[in-house]
Structures are given as C-alpha cells and as structure tokens.
DRENDO-1510 file (C-alpha; in Angstrom, 1 decimal, always signed):
<recs>
REC; n; res; u; v; w
REC; 1; MET; +62.5; +45.7; -46.2 .
REC; 2; ARG; +65.2; +46.0; -43.1 .
REC; 3; PHE; +68.6; +44.9; -43.2 .
REC; 4; ILE; +70.2; +44.7; -39.7 .
REC; 5; ARG; +72.7; +42.1; -39.0 .
REC; 6; GLY; +71.5; +39.6; -41.2 .
REC; 7; ILE; +68.1; +39.8; -40.7 .
REC; 8; ILE; +65.6; +40.8; -43.1 .
REC; 9; VAL; +62.0; +41.9; -41.7 .
REC; 10; PHE; +59.1; +42.2; -44.4 .
REC; 11; ILE; +56.1; +44.2; -42.8 .
REC; 12; VAL; +53.0; +44.1; -44.3 .
REC; 13; VAL; +50.2; +46.9; -43.4 .
REC; 14; ALA; +46.6; +47.1; -44.3 .
REC; 15; ALA; +44.1; +49.9; -42.9 .
REC; 16; CYS; +41.8; +48.5; -40.3 .
REC; 17; THR; +38.3; +49.7; -41.7 .
REC; 18; PHE; +36.8; +50.2; -45.1 .
REC; 19; TYR; +33.6; +52.6; -45.2 .
REC; 20; ILE; +30.6; +53.2; -47.5 .
REC; 21; ILE; +29.2; +56.3; -48.5 .
REC; 22; GLU; +26.0; +57.1; -49.7 .
REC; 23; ASN; +25.0; +59.5; -52.5 .
REC; 24; ASP; +21.3; +60.6; -52.4 .
REC; 25; GLN; +21.7; +63.1; -55.3 .
REC; 26; LEU; +22.8; +60.5; -57.8 .
REC; 27; LYS; +20.4; +58.3; -59.9 .
REC; 28; PRO; +20.5; +55.2; -60.4 .
REC; 29; ASP; +37.4; +31.2; -72.1 .
REC; 30; ASP; +38.4; +28.7; -74.2 .
REC; 31; ALA; +41.8; +28.3; -73.1 .
REC; 32; ILE; +40.6; +27.9; -69.0 .
REC; 33; ASP; +38.7; +25.0; -70.4 .
REC; 34; LYS; +41.4; +23.1; -71.9 .
REC; 35; ILE; +43.4; +23.2; -68.2 .
REC; 36; GLY; +40.6; +20.9; -66.9 .
REC; 37; GLN; +41.2; +18.3; -69.8 .
REC; 38; PHE; +44.6; +18.7; -69.8 .
REC; 39; LEU; +45.3; +18.3; -66.2 .
REC; 40; THR; +43.5; +15.2; -65.7 .
REC; 41; GLU; +45.7; +13.6; -69.0 .
REC; 42; LYS; +48.7; +14.8; -67.3 .
REC; 43; LYS; +47.5; +12.8; -63.7 .
REC; 44; ASN; +47.0; +9.7; -65.9 .
REC; 45; GLU; +50.4; +10.0; -66.9 .
REC; 46; LEU; +51.9; +9.8; -63.3 .
REC; 47; ILE; +51.4; +6.4; -63.9 .
REC; 48; GLU; +53.4; +5.6; -66.4 .
REC; 49; LYS; +56.1; +8.5; -66.1 .
REC; 50; PRO; +58.3; +8.8; -63.3 .
REC; 51; VAL; +58.3; +11.8; -60.9 .
REC; 52; PRO; +61.7; +13.8; -61.2 .
REC; 53; GLU; +63.3; +13.6; -58.0 .
REC; 54; ASN; +65.0; +16.7; -58.1 .
REC; 55; ILE; +61.1; +18.0; -58.5 .
REC; 56; MET; +59.0; +16.1; -56.4 .
REC; 57; VAL; +60.3; +13.6; -53.3 .
REC; 58; ALA; +57.4; +13.0; -51.8 .
REC; 59; GLU; +54.7; +11.0; -53.6 .
REC; 60; ARG; +51.7; +13.0; -52.1 .
REC; 61; PHE; +53.0; +16.4; -54.2 .
REC; 62; SER; +53.0; +15.0; -57.4 .
REC; 63; GLY; +49.8; +16.0; -58.4 .
REC; 64; ASP; +48.9; +18.0; -61.1 .
REC; 65; LEU; +50.1; +21.5; -60.2 .
REC; 66; PHE; +52.9; +20.7; -58.8 .
REC; 67; GLN; +54.2; +18.8; -61.8 .
REC; 68; TRP; +54.7; +22.3; -63.4 .
REC; 69; ILE; +57.3; +23.5; -61.4 .
REC; 70; GLY; +60.7; +23.3; -63.6 .
REC; 71; GLU; +58.8; +22.6; -67.0 .
REC; 72; ASP; +59.6; +24.6; -69.8 .
REC; 73; SER; +57.0; +27.1; -70.9 .
REC; 74; GLU; +56.8; +26.2; -74.0 .
REC; 75; VAL; +55.0; +22.6; -72.9 .
REC; 76; LEU; +52.6; +25.3; -71.2 .
REC; 77; LEU; +51.9; +27.1; -74.4 .
REC; 78; GLU; +51.3; +23.7; -76.0 .
REC; 79; GLU; +49.1; +22.2; -73.6 .
REC; 80; LEU; +47.0; +25.0; -72.6 .
REC; 81; GLY; +47.2; +27.7; -75.1 .
REC; 82; GLU; +47.7; +31.1; -74.6 .
REC; 83; PRO; +47.3; +32.7; -71.4 .
REC; 84; LYS; +44.9; +35.9; -71.0 .
REC; 85; ARG; +47.5; +37.8; -69.7 .
REC; 86; LYS; +51.4; +37.9; -69.4 .
REC; 87; ASP; +52.1; +40.0; -66.7 .
REC; 88; LEU; +55.8; +41.1; -65.3 .
REC; 89; SER; +56.5; +40.8; -62.1 .
REC; 90; SER; +58.8; +42.9; -59.8 .
REC; 91; TYR; +60.5; +40.0; -59.0 .
REC; 92; GLY; +62.1; +39.2; -62.8 .
REC; 93; TYR; +59.7; +36.6; -63.8 .
REC; 94; THR; +56.5; +36.8; -66.0 .
REC; 95; TRP; +53.0; +35.5; -65.1 .
REC; 96; TRP; +51.1; +33.9; -67.3 .
REC; 97; VAL; +47.5; +34.2; -66.2 .
REC; 98; TYR; +44.8; +31.5; -67.1 .
REC; 99; THR; +41.3; +32.2; -65.6 .
REC; 100; ASN; +37.4; +31.4; -66.6 .
REC; 101; GLY; +36.7; +34.3; -64.2 .
REC; 102; THR; +34.8; +32.3; -61.6 .
REC; 103; THR; +35.7; +29.0; -60.3 .
REC; 104; GLN; +39.4; +28.8; -61.7 .
REC; 105; TYR; +42.3; +30.9; -61.3 .
REC; 106; ILE; +46.1; +30.0; -62.0 .
REC; 107; GLN; +49.1; +32.0; -62.6 .
REC; 108; PHE; +52.3; +30.6; -63.5 .
REC; 109; GLY; +55.5; +32.3; -63.1 .
REC; 110; VAL; +58.2; +32.1; -65.8 .
REC; 111; LEU; +61.6; +32.9; -65.6 .
REC; 112; ASP; +64.4; +32.1; -68.1 .
REC; 113; GLY; +61.9; +29.7; -70.0 .
REC; 114; LEU; +61.2; +27.4; -66.8 .
REC; 115; ILE; +57.7; +27.8; -64.7 .
REC; 116; GLN; +59.5; +28.7; -61.0 .
REC; 117; THR; +56.2; +29.6; -59.5 .
REC; 118; ILE; +52.3; +29.5; -59.3 .
REC; 119; TYR; +49.5; +30.7; -57.7 .
REC; 120; ALA; +46.4; +29.0; -58.0 .
REC; 121; THR; +42.7; +29.7; -56.1 .
REC; 122; GLY; +39.0; +28.8; -57.2 .
REC; 123; GLU; +37.4; +25.6; -56.5 .
REC; 124; ASP; +37.9; +24.2; -59.4 .
REC; 125; SER; +41.6; +24.4; -59.5 .
REC; 126; LYS; +43.4; +20.8; -59.3 .
REC; 127; ILE; +46.4; +21.0; -56.8 .
REC; 128; GLU; +46.0; +17.5; -55.3 .
REC; 129; PRO; +46.5; +16.3; -52.6 .
REC; 130; LEU; +45.2; +19.7; -51.2 .
REC; 131; GLN; +42.4; +21.5; -52.2 .
REC; 132; ILE; +40.8; +24.7; -52.5 .
REC; 133; GLY; +38.2; +24.9; -49.7 .
REC; 134; GLU; +39.1; +21.9; -47.8 .
REC; 135; SER; +39.7; +22.4; -44.0 .
REC; 136; SER; +42.4; +23.9; -42.3 .
REC; 137; ASP; +43.0; +21.1; -39.5 .
REC; 138; LYS; +43.5; +18.9; -42.9 .
REC; 139; VAL; +46.0; +21.1; -44.3 .
REC; 140; ARG; +48.3; +21.4; -41.3 .
REC; 141; GLU; +48.4; +17.9; -41.2 .
REC; 142; GLU; +49.6; +17.2; -44.3 .
REC; 143; LEU; +51.9; +19.9; -44.4 .
REC; 144; GLN; +53.1; +20.0; -40.6 .
REC; 145; PHE; +54.2; +23.7; -40.6 .
REC; 146; GLU; +56.5; +25.2; -38.2 .
REC; 147; ASN; +57.4; +28.6; -37.4 .
REC; 148; GLU; +61.3; +28.1; -38.9 .
REC; 149; VAL; +61.8; +26.6; -42.3 .
REC; 150; THR; +65.3; +25.9; -43.4 .
REC; 151; TYR; +67.4; +26.6; -46.9 .
REC; 152; SER; +70.8; +25.4; -47.7 .
REC; 153; GLU; +72.7; +26.2; -50.9 .
REC; 154; GLY; +76.4; +25.3; -50.7 .
REC; 155; ILE; +77.9; +27.0; -47.8 .
REC; 156; SER; +74.9; +29.5; -47.7 .
REC; 157; SER; +71.9; +29.0; -45.2 .
REC; 158; TYR; +68.7; +30.4; -45.0 .
REC; 159; ILE; +66.3; +30.7; -41.8 .
REC; 160; PHE; +62.6; +31.8; -43.0 .
REC; 161; GLN; +61.1; +32.9; -39.3 .
REC; 162; LEU; +57.3; +32.9; -39.7 .
REC; 163; GLU; +55.5; +34.9; -36.6 .
REC; 164; GLU; +52.2; +33.8; -35.7 .
REC; 165; GLU; +49.9; +35.8; -37.6 .
REC; 166; ASP; +52.3; +34.2; -40.4 .
REC; 167; MET; +51.4; +30.6; -38.9 .
REC; 168; ALA; +47.6; +31.8; -38.8 .
REC; 169; MET; +47.4; +32.9; -42.4 .
REC; 170; ARG; +50.0; +32.1; -44.5 .
REC; 171; PRO; +52.4; +29.1; -43.3 .
REC; 172; LEU; +55.1; +28.0; -45.2 .
REC; 173; ALA; +56.3; +24.4; -45.7 .
REC; 174; LYS; +59.2; +22.9; -47.9 .
REC; 175; ILE; +58.1; +20.0; -49.7 .
REC; 176; THR; +61.6; +19.3; -51.4 .
REC; 177; ASP; +65.2; +20.3; -50.8 .
REC; 178; GLU; +64.5; +23.2; -53.7 .
REC; 179; ILE; +60.7; +23.8; -53.9 .
REC; 180; PHE; +58.5; +25.4; -51.2 .
REC; 181; ILE; +54.5; +25.7; -50.7 .
REC; 182; GLN; +53.1; +28.5; -49.0 .
REC; 183; THR; +49.2; +28.3; -48.1 .
REC; 184; TYR; +46.5; +31.3; -47.5 .
REC; 185; PHE; +43.9; +30.2; -45.4 .
REC; 186; ASP; +40.5; +32.0; -44.9 .
REC; 187; THR; +40.7; +32.1; -41.1 .
REC; 188; PHE; +37.0; +33.3; -40.9 .
REC; 189; THR; +35.9; +29.9; -42.4 .
REC; 190; ASP; +38.9; +28.0; -41.4 .
REC; 191; GLN; +39.7; +26.6; -44.9 .
REC; 192; LEU; +42.1; +26.7; -47.9 .
REC; 193; SER; +41.6; +29.5; -49.7 .
REC; 194; SER; +44.8; +29.6; -52.2 .
REC; 195; VAL; +48.2; +28.1; -53.1 .
REC; 196; ARG; +51.8; +29.3; -53.9 .
REC; 197; ILE; +54.1; +27.2; -55.0 .
REC; 198; MET; +57.8; +28.5; -55.9 .
REC; 199; THR; +61.6; +27.6; -56.0 .
REC; 200; ALA; +64.1; +28.5; -53.7 .
REC; 201; ASP; +65.2; +31.1; -55.9 .
REC; 202; ILE; +62.1; +32.8; -55.7 .
REC; 203; LEU; +61.2; +32.6; -52.1 .
REC; 204; LEU; +64.5; +34.5; -51.7 .
REC; 205; ARG; +63.9; +37.3; -54.0 .
REC; 206; GLN; +60.4; +37.9; -52.5 .
REC; 207; ARG; +61.7; +37.7; -48.9 .
REC; 208; PRO; +57.6; +37.5; -47.1 .
REC; 209; PHE; +58.6; +36.2; -43.7 .
REC; 210; GLY; +61.4; +37.2; -41.4 .
REC; 211; LEU; +64.8; +35.6; -42.5 .
REC; 212; SER; +68.2; +35.1; -40.8 .
REC; 213; TYR; +71.0; +34.0; -43.4 .
REC; 214; ARG; +74.8; +33.1; -44.1 .
REC; 215; GLY; +75.6; +33.8; -47.5 .
REC; 216; ASN; +74.2; +35.7; -50.4 .
REC; 217; LEU; +70.7; +37.3; -51.1 .
REC; 218; PRO; +69.1; +37.5; -54.6 .
REC; 219; GLU; +69.1; +41.1; -55.4 .
REC; 220; ALA; +65.6; +42.5; -56.7 .
REC; 221; PRO; +65.7; +43.6; -60.4 .
REC; 222; ASP; +66.4; +47.2; -60.9 .
REC; 223; LEU; +63.1; +48.2; -62.8 .
REC; 224; SER; +62.7; +51.4; -65.0 .
REC; 225; ASN; +59.8; +53.5; -64.7 .
REC; 226; GLU; +58.3; +52.2; -67.9 .
REC; 227; GLU; +58.6; +48.3; -66.3 .
REC; 228; TRP; +57.1; +49.7; -63.4 .
REC; 229; GLU; +53.9; +50.8; -65.2 .
REC; 230; GLN; +53.5; +47.1; -67.0 .
REC; 231; VAL; +53.7; +45.6; -63.4 .
REC; 232; GLU; +51.4; +47.8; -61.7 .
REC; 233; SER; +48.8; +47.3; -64.3 .
REC; 234; GLY; +48.9; +43.5; -64.2 .
REC; 235; MET; +48.4; +44.0; -60.6 .
REC; 236; GLU; +45.6; +45.8; -61.0 .
REC; 237; GLN; +44.0; +43.1; -63.1 .
REC; 238; GLN; +44.9; +40.1; -61.3 .
REC; 239; ILE; +43.3; +41.6; -58.2 .
REC; 240; PHE; +40.3; +42.6; -60.4 .
REC; 241; ASP; +40.3; +38.7; -61.7 .
REC; 242; ILE; +41.0; +37.2; -58.1 .
REC; 243; THR; +38.2; +39.4; -55.7 .
REC; 244; ASN; +35.9; +37.6; -58.5 .
REC; 245; VAL; +36.9; +34.4; -58.2 .
REC; 246; ILE; +36.8; +34.6; -54.4 .
REC; 247; ARG; +33.4; +36.4; -54.6 .
REC; 248; SER; +32.5; +33.4; -56.8 .
REC; 249; SER; +33.0; +31.2; -54.1 .
REC; 250; PHE; +31.0; +32.9; -51.9 .
REC; 251; GLN; +28.4; +32.9; -54.4 .
REC; 252; LYS; +28.7; +36.3; -54.9 .
REC; 253; ASP; +27.8; +38.1; -57.8 .
REC; 254; THR; +31.0; +39.1; -60.5 .
REC; 255; LEU; +31.9; +43.1; -60.4 .
REC; 256; THR; +32.2; +44.8; -63.5 .
REC; 257; TRP; +35.5; +46.6; -64.4 .
REC; 258; GLU; +35.4; +50.6; -63.9 .
REC; 259; ASP; +37.9; +52.7; -65.7 .
REC; 260; SER; +37.3; +56.1; -63.8 .
REC; 261; VAL; +37.3; +54.6; -60.3 .
REC; 262; SER; +40.2; +52.8; -61.4 .
REC; 263; GLU; +42.2; +56.0; -62.0 .
REC; 264; VAL; +41.2; +57.1; -58.5 .
REC; 265; ALA; +42.5; +54.4; -57.0 .
REC; 266; PHE; +45.6; +54.6; -58.6 .
REC; 267; LEU; +46.1; +57.9; -57.8 .
REC; 268; HIS; +45.3; +57.7; -53.7 .
REC; 269; SER; +48.0; +54.8; -53.8 .
REC; 270; LYS; +50.5; +57.0; -55.7 .
REC; 271; ASP; +49.8; +60.2; -53.5 .
REC; 272; MET; +50.3; +57.2; -50.5 .
REC; 273; ALA; +53.6; +55.8; -51.9 .
REC; 274; GLU; +55.4; +59.5; -52.7 .
REC; 275; ASN; +54.3; +61.3; -49.6 .
REC; 276; ASN; +55.0; +58.4; -47.1 .
REC; 277; TYR; +51.6; +57.8; -45.7 .
REC; 278; PHE; +49.0; +55.3; -45.3 .
REC; 279; SER; +45.4; +55.9; -44.8 .
REC; 280; HIS; +41.7; +56.5; -46.7 .
REC; 281; TYR; +42.1; +59.8; -46.2 .
REC; 282; SER; +44.8; +62.1; -48.4 .
REC; 283; LEU; +46.6; +64.6; -46.8 .
REC; 284; ASN; +44.5; +67.5; -48.3 .
REC; 285; GLY; +41.7; +65.6; -46.0 .
REC; 286; TYR; +39.8; +64.6; -48.8 .
REC; 287; GLY; +38.3; +60.8; -48.5 .
REC; 288; LEU; +37.0; +58.5; -50.8 .
REC; 289; LYS; +33.9; +60.5; -51.6 .
REC; 290; GLU; +35.5; +63.5; -52.5 .
REC; 291; ARG; +38.2; +61.8; -54.5 .
REC; 292; LEU; +35.3; +60.4; -56.7 .
REC; 293; GLU; +33.3; +63.7; -57.3 .
REC; 294; GLU; +36.7; +65.5; -58.4 .
REC; 295; LYS; +37.0; +62.5; -61.4 .
REC; 296; ASN; +32.8; +63.0; -61.6 .
REC; 297; VAL; +32.2; +59.6; -60.9 .
REC; 298; SER; +28.6; +58.6; -60.9 .
REC; 299; TYR; +27.5; +55.8; -58.3 .
REC; 300; PHE; +25.2; +55.3; -55.5 .
REC; 301; ALA; +27.5; +53.9; -52.8 .
REC; 302; ALA; +31.1; +53.2; -52.3 .
REC; 303; GLY; +33.9; +51.7; -50.5 .
REC; 304; GLU; +37.5; +51.3; -50.2 .
REC; 305; ASN; +40.1; +48.9; -49.4 .
REC; 306; ILE; +43.8; +49.7; -49.1 .
REC; 307; ALA; +47.2; +48.1; -48.5 .
REC; 308; ALA; +51.0; +48.4; -48.8 .
REC; 309; GLN; +53.9; +46.2; -48.9 .
REC; 310; TYR; +52.5; +43.5; -49.8 .
REC; 311; VAL; +54.9; +41.0; -52.1 .
REC; 312; ASP; +52.4; +41.1; -54.9 .
REC; 313; ALA; +48.6; +41.3; -55.9 .
REC; 314; PRO; +47.7; +37.6; -54.7 .
REC; 315; ALA; +49.2; +38.2; -51.3 .
REC; 316; ALA; +47.7; +41.6; -50.7 .
REC; 317; VAL; +44.3; +39.9; -51.8 .
REC; 318; GLU; +44.2; +37.1; -49.8 .
REC; 319; GLY; +45.4; +40.4; -46.6 .
REC; 320; TRP; +42.2; +41.9; -47.7 .
REC; 321; LEU; +40.1; +38.8; -47.0 .
REC; 322; ASN; +41.3; +37.9; -43.8 .
REC; 323; SER; +40.6; +41.4; -42.1 .
REC; 324; GLU; +36.9; +42.0; -41.2 .
REC; 325; GLY; +36.2; +44.9; -42.5 .
REC; 326; HIS; +38.2; +44.7; -46.0 .
REC; 327; ARG; +36.3; +41.2; -46.2 .
REC; 328; GLU; +33.0; +43.2; -45.9 .
REC; 329; ALA; +34.0; +45.7; -48.7 .
REC; 330; LEU; +35.3; +42.3; -50.7 .
REC; 331; LEU; +32.1; +40.4; -50.4 .
REC; 332; HIS; +29.4; +43.2; -50.3 .
REC; 333; ASP; +26.5; +42.2; -52.2 .
REC; 334; ASP; +25.4; +45.2; -53.2 .
REC; 335; TYR; +28.4; +46.4; -55.3 .
REC; 336; THR; +28.7; +45.9; -58.7 .
REC; 337; HIS; +31.3; +47.6; -59.9 .
REC; 338; LEU; +35.5; +47.9; -59.1 .
REC; 339; GLY; +38.3; +49.9; -59.8 .
REC; 340; VAL; +41.9; +49.0; -58.7 .
REC; 341; GLY; +44.9; +51.1; -58.7 .
REC; 342; VAL; +48.4; +49.8; -57.7 .
REC; 343; TYR; +51.6; +51.9; -57.7 .
REC; 344; ARG; +54.6; +50.3; -56.2 .
REC; 345; LEU; +53.3; +48.0; -53.4 .
REC; 346; TYR; +50.6; +50.2; -52.6 .
REC; 347; TYR; +47.4; +49.0; -53.6 .
REC; 348; THR; +43.8; +50.6; -53.7 .
REC; 349; GLN; +40.7; +48.7; -54.5 .
REC; 350; ASN; +37.7; +51.6; -54.9 .
REC; 351; PHE; +34.1; +49.7; -55.1 .
REC; 352; LEU; +31.0; +50.9; -56.6 .
REC; 353; THR; +27.0; +50.5; -56.7 .
REC; 354; LYS; +26.0; +51.8; -59.6 .
REC; 355; PRO; +22.7; +51.4; -62.1 .
REC; 356; PHE; +22.9; +49.0; -64.7 .
</recs>
C-alpha cells in the first residue's frame, strides 16, 4: 500500500505458475442446515416487515443475505446458532463462519456487536436477487458497474478507482449510500463465484482498489504478534473451507486437512514475508520437493499455490481461481490432501496426493 499525495494503490500479486512433483520412491453440520430454513422464513417476513431505508433503498437488494448488514450479532446467534468458528480479521472485525463444507459458505464480519460485512460462496448460498453460478453478463446488467465508485461522508469524499483487471474479476458497486457489494467472477466460466457485502467503513479499512480521497481514513488495528497468529490461523482455515466449496461446485472430491504440509506452507509464507521475495523457490534454492522432504512429508505428487498482499483469505482464493496455473492446482482431480500456511498477507497452499 502506498500513500502518494492522497492516492492509495493496493497491489495484489500471485505466482503465474504452480507445479506438480512426482516422488517415485514413496508408496502409496447442524448449524448450516438452519441457514436455509431461517433465510426462507426471513424472506417471507419481508412481505410484512418494511426494509429500513438506511439499510436497503433498492427493493431488488432486500433479499435474504443483504438483510443481515447492520443486524445485531445476537440475532445471528439466535437464528443460526453457534458458528463453526469465530476468526479474528486484521481489520478489527471478527468473522463468524457458517458452512456445510461443500455447497454453502458464509462469513459474517462482526464489529462492535453489529454485522458489518459478509462474504458468501457456494451454490446453495442465498444471495437474491443474485445467484452464485449465474452469468457475469446478467450480474453486470443488474449492477451496472463503473470504474469509479464514489462515497461521501460529511466534508470527506472518496473515489475508488478500479483498473481493467478489477472490472473483469472483482468489480464494486454501491447499492445504498453506505453499503457496497463486490462481486467475484470466475473469468474462465464467466459466472459469479462469490459476493462480498460491506459497509463504507469496512471498504475504507480494506482499501482493495486504488483510492483518491479528501478527508480521513480509518486506521488499521495495530495487532500484536499473538493477534496476528489468530488472524493467520483463521485465514488458513478459511482458505481450506472455501477451496473445498469451490471444488464441490466443479464436482471435485473434497480435500483432507494435512497438518504436516500446513507447517511447510506456513514456513514458506513466513520466509517470503521476512526476506521480501515472492517465489516457489526459497532463497536457499529449495523448491516444494525439498521443503517437503526436509519435514519428512510422504506423498505421491504435490503442487503449490502462492499469493501475496490480497486483503484476506477469500480474496486470495478468488485470485487463484482466476489464474490458469493456480486454478489447475485448485481443481486438480488427483489431489487428496491440503495444507495452508498464512503469514501476515502471504499465502501458501500445498496440495498432496497421498494413499488413504
């Protein structure tokens, strides 16, 4: 992130390739069910309960998921029960994660007791009037994206500036004065992959696009090393869960978490961050094969995805999905296990084919 005369540019990077290595010497949830029931009931309630003007001014965005923005987290707890996890984010809010592991995945970002942001993917996630898997042309017609999105608060003004890649993969739209939606497209299928809904405050905390502004910006929390460890651990699990939900949408087998390879992935992310490089090869020349051998990890074949400087775990996974080499690893038929390692905003996935 660079600050130059009121201009902020946020850069994300991901390696252009992944690779597979062969080793010839080695041998071979109840909470999520409640979401569908509750969201159906909540949709019926809309007929009798008017949508608050400060939440949704456009009737077409008064659907199930959008109604949660601004809602008290206690209501979420009462209606959906305990989440699978509560993951601290690096932006001050806590993700409440609900998923069935295959067709439905929703993260609710809670700050000061209120839901301020939501990320959702999976073919069974209810995001009316949109739908996961529908054509990008239909979504673009609905949302009318532009390469500049404005926001004003008092005398402060902000212009989010989207580049060509942003418009193709992750465009932004304002659906009320205070609420924004970011859609993630799978550019290989030209379909909607996931959505992120957020308040203006959360968007300004993340700053995922170029930004010119007049006024003040919310400062990122100053996290301790212990807090960063919590954030990193949460993002590792989010990447694992989202990867499996995406694989399910392509009729691929779900992967099993592998602790030993997760450690290998984490050490590579940490090494890249601390030594300021970005590569599948460590500064000592080690590649994935050597790193796995060093930790005595057994496997038939392995592959690796790396990324850096994405705002969070969901953004990193969507980036991999839209890169040909990374996508091949993400959706590889033969992989059986996955380990994820995150250090600050450096992300590594290590995939394995292992005997059962």
